[in-house]
C-alpha positions as MATLAB code, in Angstrom:
seq = 'MLRLKGVMMIVIGSILWGVTGVIVEWLLVNTHLSTSFLLTIRLAFAGIFLLAFLLISKKDIMSVWKTPSWRYQLIIFSIVGMLGIQYTFVAAIEESNAVFATLLQFSAPIFVTLYVSLKNKKFPPQYQMVGIAGTLVGLYLLMTNGSLGNLLVSPIAIFWGVGLGLTYAFYILYPARLMAEWSILMIVGWAMLIGGVVLGVISGAWKPDEWLLLTQDHAALMISVLITLGTIAYVLFLTSMKYISAVEASILSSLEPLSVMLISAIWLGTVLQSFQLIGVLLMILFVTWLSIGGRKINLGRKNTKSLKS';
ca = [
     -40.966   -6.085  -26.688;
     -38.449   -4.333  -24.598;
     -35.750   -7.030  -24.943;
     -36.752   -6.669  -28.834;
     -36.156   -2.838  -28.439;
     -32.971   -3.633  -26.982;
     -31.771   -6.254  -29.445;
     -32.348   -3.859  -32.405;
     -30.787   -0.835  -30.463;
     -27.281   -2.732  -30.212;
     -27.530   -3.776  -33.552;
     -27.991   -0.829  -35.167;
     -25.573    0.770  -33.196;
     -22.819   -1.845  -33.887;
     -23.510   -1.382  -37.428;
     -23.507    2.460  -36.960;
     -19.974    2.630  -35.216;
     -18.897    0.274  -37.843;
     -19.719    2.862  -40.397;
     -17.831    5.441  -38.535;
     -14.789    3.450  -38.508;
     -14.905    3.298  -43.004;
     -15.685    6.899  -42.854;
     -12.693    7.895  -40.828;
     -10.520    5.450  -43.086;
     -12.251    7.350  -46.146;
     -11.207   10.951  -44.502;
      -7.811    9.973  -43.428;
      -7.263    8.711  -47.046;
      -8.774   11.365  -49.042;
      -8.344   14.752  -47.299;
      -5.326   16.298  -45.656;
      -6.880   16.275  -42.080;
      -4.825   14.993  -39.532;
      -5.474   12.633  -36.636;
      -5.506   15.244  -34.038;
      -7.743   17.684  -35.807;
     -10.258   14.883  -37.004;
     -10.552   13.743  -33.502;
     -10.408   17.074  -31.788;
     -13.858   18.422  -33.984;
     -15.285   14.523  -33.808;
     -14.924   14.484  -29.889;
     -15.772   18.299  -29.032;
     -18.650   18.278  -31.024;
     -20.372   15.038  -30.490;
     -19.666   15.822  -26.756;
     -21.743   19.294  -27.275;
     -24.874   17.642  -28.708;
     -24.943   14.833  -26.168;
     -24.829   17.350  -23.451;
     -27.272   19.686  -25.296;
     -29.745   16.754  -25.358;
     -29.359   16.366  -21.680;
     -30.145   20.069  -21.235;
     -33.345   20.080  -23.641;
     -34.433   17.122  -21.302;
     -33.921   19.306  -18.367;
     -30.867   17.163  -16.936;
     -28.617   18.556  -14.349;
     -25.652   18.187  -16.370;
     -23.510   20.005  -13.820;
     -23.988   17.889  -10.669;
     -20.881   15.614  -11.078;
     -18.895   18.681  -11.053;
     -20.036   19.316   -7.451;
     -18.207   16.103   -5.739;
     -14.272   16.460   -6.196;
     -13.726   12.573   -6.259;
     -16.209   12.366   -9.202;
     -14.696   15.537  -10.512;
     -11.233   13.553  -10.890;
     -12.492   10.451  -11.750;
     -14.236   11.956  -14.742;
     -11.372   13.652  -15.691;
      -9.243   11.144  -15.557;
     -11.817    8.810  -17.553;
     -12.095   11.723  -20.072;
      -8.338   11.689  -21.043;
      -7.096    8.304  -20.455;
     -10.282    6.561  -21.402;
     -11.961    8.229  -24.021;
      -9.526   10.133  -25.565;
      -7.113    7.099  -25.358;
      -9.580    4.616  -26.763;
     -10.353    7.253  -29.895;
      -6.899    8.292  -30.722;
      -5.493    4.860  -30.791;
      -8.250    3.653  -32.633;
      -7.816    6.623  -35.392;
      -4.253    5.992  -35.357;
      -4.668    2.285  -35.581;
      -6.644    3.181  -38.964;
      -4.468    5.301  -40.463;
      -1.422    3.217  -39.962;
      -3.495    0.084  -41.310;
      -7.327    0.182  -42.073;
     -10.786    0.190  -40.473;
     -10.880   -3.699  -40.071;
      -7.855   -4.261  -38.535;
      -8.364   -1.552  -35.970;
     -12.060   -2.305  -35.362;
     -10.836   -6.082  -34.793;
      -8.163   -5.094  -32.224;
     -10.742   -3.654  -30.002;
     -11.471   -7.382  -29.312;
      -8.188   -7.978  -27.853;
      -9.748   -5.792  -24.995;
     -10.908   -8.982  -23.008;
      -7.447  -10.149  -22.843;
      -6.188   -7.290  -20.834;
      -9.108   -6.892  -18.787;
      -8.620  -10.955  -17.761;
      -4.910  -10.483  -16.966;
      -5.432   -7.122  -14.850;
      -8.339   -9.059  -12.808;
      -5.854  -12.130  -12.523;
      -3.081   -9.865  -11.315;
      -5.378   -7.977   -9.281;
      -6.468  -11.047   -7.168;
      -2.801  -12.576   -7.413;
      -4.610  -15.741   -9.343;
      -4.345  -17.445  -12.612;
      -6.890  -16.532  -14.903;
      -9.675  -19.984  -14.850;
      -9.556  -22.350  -17.690;
     -12.390  -20.859  -19.650;
     -10.314  -17.629  -19.831;
      -7.236  -19.097  -20.965;
      -8.913  -21.003  -23.684;
     -10.873  -18.167  -24.686;
      -7.210  -15.984  -24.818;
      -5.407  -18.252  -26.439;
      -8.187  -18.708  -28.906;
      -8.059  -15.006  -29.573;
      -4.569  -14.582  -29.883;
      -4.733  -17.414  -32.413;
      -7.132  -15.327  -34.804;
      -4.992  -12.175  -34.130;
      -1.873  -14.237  -35.629;
      -3.945  -15.108  -38.512;
      -5.417  -11.662  -38.992;
      -2.032   -9.885  -38.967;
       0.026  -12.508  -40.892;
      -2.536  -14.667  -42.874;
      -1.021  -17.926  -41.772;
       2.505  -16.889  -42.424;
       5.039  -15.786  -39.899;
       7.294  -14.111  -42.401;
       4.303  -12.429  -43.884;
       3.333   -9.551  -41.440;
       0.626   -7.587  -43.307;
       0.534   -4.625  -40.933;
       3.384   -2.497  -40.084;
       4.895   -2.629  -36.384;
       3.687    0.777  -35.564;
       0.076   -0.247  -36.393;
       0.641   -3.202  -34.122;
       1.436   -0.568  -31.415;
      -1.489    1.628  -31.739;
      -3.264   -1.593  -31.814;
      -2.187   -2.828  -28.849;
      -2.457    0.800  -27.195;
      -6.214    0.375  -28.884;
      -6.774   -2.663  -26.652;
      -5.345   -1.428  -23.589;
      -7.124    1.920  -23.517;
     -10.668   -0.244  -24.340;
      -9.900   -2.375  -21.398;
      -9.238    0.923  -18.995;
     -12.397    2.257  -20.436;
     -14.483   -0.651  -19.503;
     -12.793   -1.167  -16.174;
     -12.443    2.012  -14.823;
     -15.658    4.202  -15.128;
     -17.914    1.407  -13.505;
     -18.352    3.313  -10.425;
     -18.714    6.737  -12.110;
     -21.387    5.616  -14.646;
     -23.218    3.419  -11.738;
     -23.378    6.700   -9.917;
     -24.042    9.077  -12.493;
     -25.828    8.970  -15.932;
     -24.320    7.374  -19.071;
     -24.892    9.865  -21.474;
     -23.894   12.703  -19.102;
     -20.279   10.862  -18.338;
     -19.749    9.947  -21.751;
     -20.936   13.666  -23.154;
     -18.303   15.287  -20.689;
     -15.752   12.887  -21.487;
     -16.140   13.492  -25.215;
     -16.025   17.154  -24.621;
     -13.132   17.364  -22.272;
     -11.115   15.001  -24.525;
     -11.446   16.813  -27.371;
     -11.008   20.197  -26.181;
      -7.413   18.663  -23.933;
      -6.400   17.467  -27.644;
      -7.028   20.535  -29.287;
      -5.103   22.834  -26.629;
      -2.528   19.960  -26.919;
      -2.334   19.397  -31.131;
      -3.186   23.378  -31.639;
      -6.275   22.848  -33.458;
      -7.445   26.359  -33.584;
      -4.503   27.346  -36.217;
      -6.770   28.068  -39.458;
      -4.817   25.935  -41.832;
      -7.082   22.528  -41.269;
     -10.097   24.552  -40.747;
      -9.912   25.765  -44.203;
     -10.264   22.431  -45.268;
     -13.403   21.832  -43.670;
     -14.985   24.529  -46.586;
     -14.524   21.550  -49.143;
     -18.074   20.150  -49.401;
     -17.112   16.328  -49.166;
     -14.862   17.031  -46.065;
     -17.365   18.635  -43.888;
     -20.038   16.692  -45.208;
     -18.763   13.114  -44.065;
     -17.678   14.763  -40.885;
     -20.843   15.953  -40.407;
     -21.999   12.178  -40.909;
     -18.995   10.790  -38.960;
     -20.204   12.582  -36.134;
     -23.917   12.078  -36.405;
     -23.491    8.219  -36.958;
     -20.928    8.035  -34.048;
     -23.409    9.919  -31.733;
     -26.439    7.794  -32.227;
     -24.281    4.757  -32.202;
     -22.983    5.649  -28.652;
     -26.812    6.778  -27.391;
     -28.031    3.222  -28.612;
     -25.469    1.199  -27.457;
     -25.701    2.568  -24.164;
     -29.273    2.560  -23.962;
     -29.624   -0.815  -25.099;
     -27.912   -2.165  -21.753;
     -31.104   -1.521  -20.034;
     -33.228   -4.113  -22.062;
     -30.298   -6.815  -22.695;
     -27.695   -8.644  -20.818;
     -24.089   -8.189  -21.416;
     -23.648  -11.699  -22.880;
     -26.381  -10.677  -25.666;
     -24.682   -7.441  -26.101;
     -21.475   -9.014  -26.679;
     -22.679  -11.491  -29.184;
     -24.623   -8.867  -31.149;
     -21.806   -6.387  -31.069;
     -19.827   -8.355  -33.273;
     -21.867   -7.186  -36.333;
     -19.574   -4.028  -35.837;
     -16.189   -5.813  -37.659;
     -18.544   -7.790  -39.828;
     -20.320   -4.486  -40.942;
     -16.511   -2.926  -41.151;
     -15.465   -5.809  -43.430;
     -18.652   -5.644  -45.995;
     -18.648   -1.656  -46.161;
     -14.833   -1.815  -46.329;
     -15.049   -4.373  -49.479;
     -18.017   -2.263  -51.143;
     -16.264    1.184  -50.724;
     -12.799    1.214  -50.383;
     -12.072   -1.872  -51.986;
     -10.421   -3.751  -48.654;
     -10.759   -7.559  -49.141;
      -9.400  -10.273  -46.491;
      -7.532  -13.184  -47.560;
      -8.545  -16.690  -46.273;
      -6.906  -17.230  -43.441;
      -7.273  -13.788  -42.204;
     -10.892  -14.148  -42.478;
     -10.588  -17.600  -40.277;
      -8.723  -15.448  -37.825;
     -11.615  -13.010  -37.603;
     -13.945  -15.448  -36.883;
     -11.922  -17.002  -33.994;
     -11.528  -13.494  -32.543;
     -15.619  -13.115  -32.593;
     -16.019  -16.770  -31.323;
     -13.375  -16.674  -28.669;
     -14.156  -13.355  -27.268;
     -17.962  -14.161  -27.106;
     -16.601  -17.457  -25.083;
     -15.006  -15.278  -22.749;
     -17.775  -12.777  -22.365;
     -20.556  -15.943  -21.792;
     -17.760  -17.881  -19.582;
     -17.708  -14.703  -17.226;
     -21.449  -14.365  -17.209;
     -21.920  -18.125  -16.288;
     -19.500  -17.633  -13.226;
     -20.952  -14.450  -11.863;
     -24.489  -16.147  -12.192;
     -23.254  -19.585  -10.328;
     -21.958  -16.836   -7.537;
     -25.074  -15.271   -7.201;
     -27.002  -18.702   -7.076;
     -24.606  -19.678   -4.501;
     -25.140  -16.582   -2.131;
     -29.060  -16.901   -2.645;
     -28.976  -20.816   -1.535;
     -26.847  -19.708    1.333;
     -29.206  -16.967    2.546;
];
């Protein structure tokens, strides 16, 4: 029953997160809200909601601030990881669409693999090379529909897409010790709040111009839905990791781009061409291959250690 609970959490969380990408695209197209203002509101309020939930649950949300080393790690993760991934994601949507931005997240394992290889001064294992090659082929088809002279997205969109992959890789790698030591929800809550406040200060979000746009019923409603669904998606995704393996989470999270494609097609009329669809399938398959391959190697090492002991 616990495993089923985890599966349901990751499925619902992935679908909800996919929905938020489409809502962001709708807001950018149909309102005059800027990327910075939209993200400031989204991150700050989502962070406040998560921290308030922890306070109601009688958790000590200030404990992480009492040790300088943890404090500095939290600040770095908040700005480079949380704010970085959120900003590049929304910027990629603004320059292309929700489908493209969501799929560019799948390039993160490539950067993770390259980082680990450089750190260890070793070439990636064969299964990783195959996974990287397959993912890049899928990405090529997504961006060109199989024709090199037919680039379907702008260079700026590709720039933000690469930035998304890099910041997502940082988001995966950097906070491992931080989240192992402290509550995941507390770290995410603080990271969202800090990221939102920092972006608000830099972009001047206190200015009244865009706040007036929130008086429009459709804008206020959609932002409220965006914050609510995004927060629920985070909670469900992170909580599911208690009940299912990382491999299962990786496979089931592929529902996110699939849900984005379906909702975008129905709501926004965004339809991918034939070779782009093949590219999407290849990216999902080979990113899953990378996850499964890494899991098998880790299990093999654990079994070897247990035999030696």
